[in-house]
C-alpha positions in Angstrom: -82.3 9.9 45.3 -82.5 9.6 41.5 -78.8 8.5 41.0 -79.2 9.3 37.0 -79.2 12.8 36.3 -79.2 14.8 32.7 -76.2 17.1 32.9 -76.3 19.1 28.9 -73.4 21.2 29.2 -71.2 17.5 30.3 -73.0 15.4 27.0 -72.1 18.7 24.9 -68.5 18.6 26.1 -68.6 14.8 25.9 -69.5 15.0 22.4 -67.0 17.6 21.6 -64.1 16.0 22.9 -65.0 12.7 21.3 -66.7 10.1 23.6 -69.8 10.3 22.2 -71.8 8.1 19.2 -74.3 10.0 17.0 -77.1 9.7 14.2 -78.1 12.4 12.1 -82.1 13.0 11.4 -84.0 15.4 10.0 -85.2 18.2 11.9 -88.4 18.4 13.7 -90.6 20.9 14.2 -91.5 22.0 18.0 -95.5 22.7 18.2 -95.8 25.3 20.3 -99.2 25.1 21.2 -98.8 21.6 23.2 -94.9 21.2 23.2 -94.9 18.3 21.3 -92.8 17.2 17.7 -93.9 16.9 14.2 -91.3 15.9 11.5 -92.7 17.6 7.7 -90.3 16.7 5.2 -87.0 18.7 5.4 -83.6 18.8 4.8 -82.6 20.5 8.4 -81.0 18.0 9.9 -80.0 17.2 13.8 -77.5 15.3 15.1 -79.0 13.2 18.2 -76.2 11.6 20.7 -77.5 7.9 21.1 -74.4 7.3 23.8 -71.8 8.0 25.9 -68.6 6.4 27.3 -69.3 7.3 30.5 -65.9 6.1 32.3 -64.0 7.5 29.8 -65.7 10.5 29.7 -65.2 10.9 33.4 -61.7 10.3 33.3 -60.7 12.8 31.5 -62.4 14.9 33.2 -60.9 14.4 36.4 -57.3 13.9 35.1 -57.9 17.6 33.7 -59.0 18.6 37.0 -55.9 17.3 38.5 -54.0 18.2 35.6 -55.7 21.9 36.7 -55.3 22.2 40.3 -51.2 20.5 39.4 -50.8 23.6 37.6 -52.5 25.7 40.0 -50.1 24.4 43.3 -47.2 25.1 41.3 -48.2 28.6 40.2 -48.7 29.3 44.1 -45.8 30.4 46.2 -45.1 28.8 49.3 -46.6 29.8 52.5 -44.5 30.3 55.7 
């Protein structure tokens, strides 16, 4: 089993939470015939994520899950 997986939603959240570094590059154009990119001159840009602080991202994720679980438990009435 491959232990490395691309999880796009996680990458997006990591970026929004400040756990990534990124570079700005000219925006490529997708060639639909063969799904390759070309790079014509353009003023459009794309932010390309170059790294993720995985340990900090996952620690933050676990803290948030634990906090949500604690709040859920506190809101539940005790069972008899």
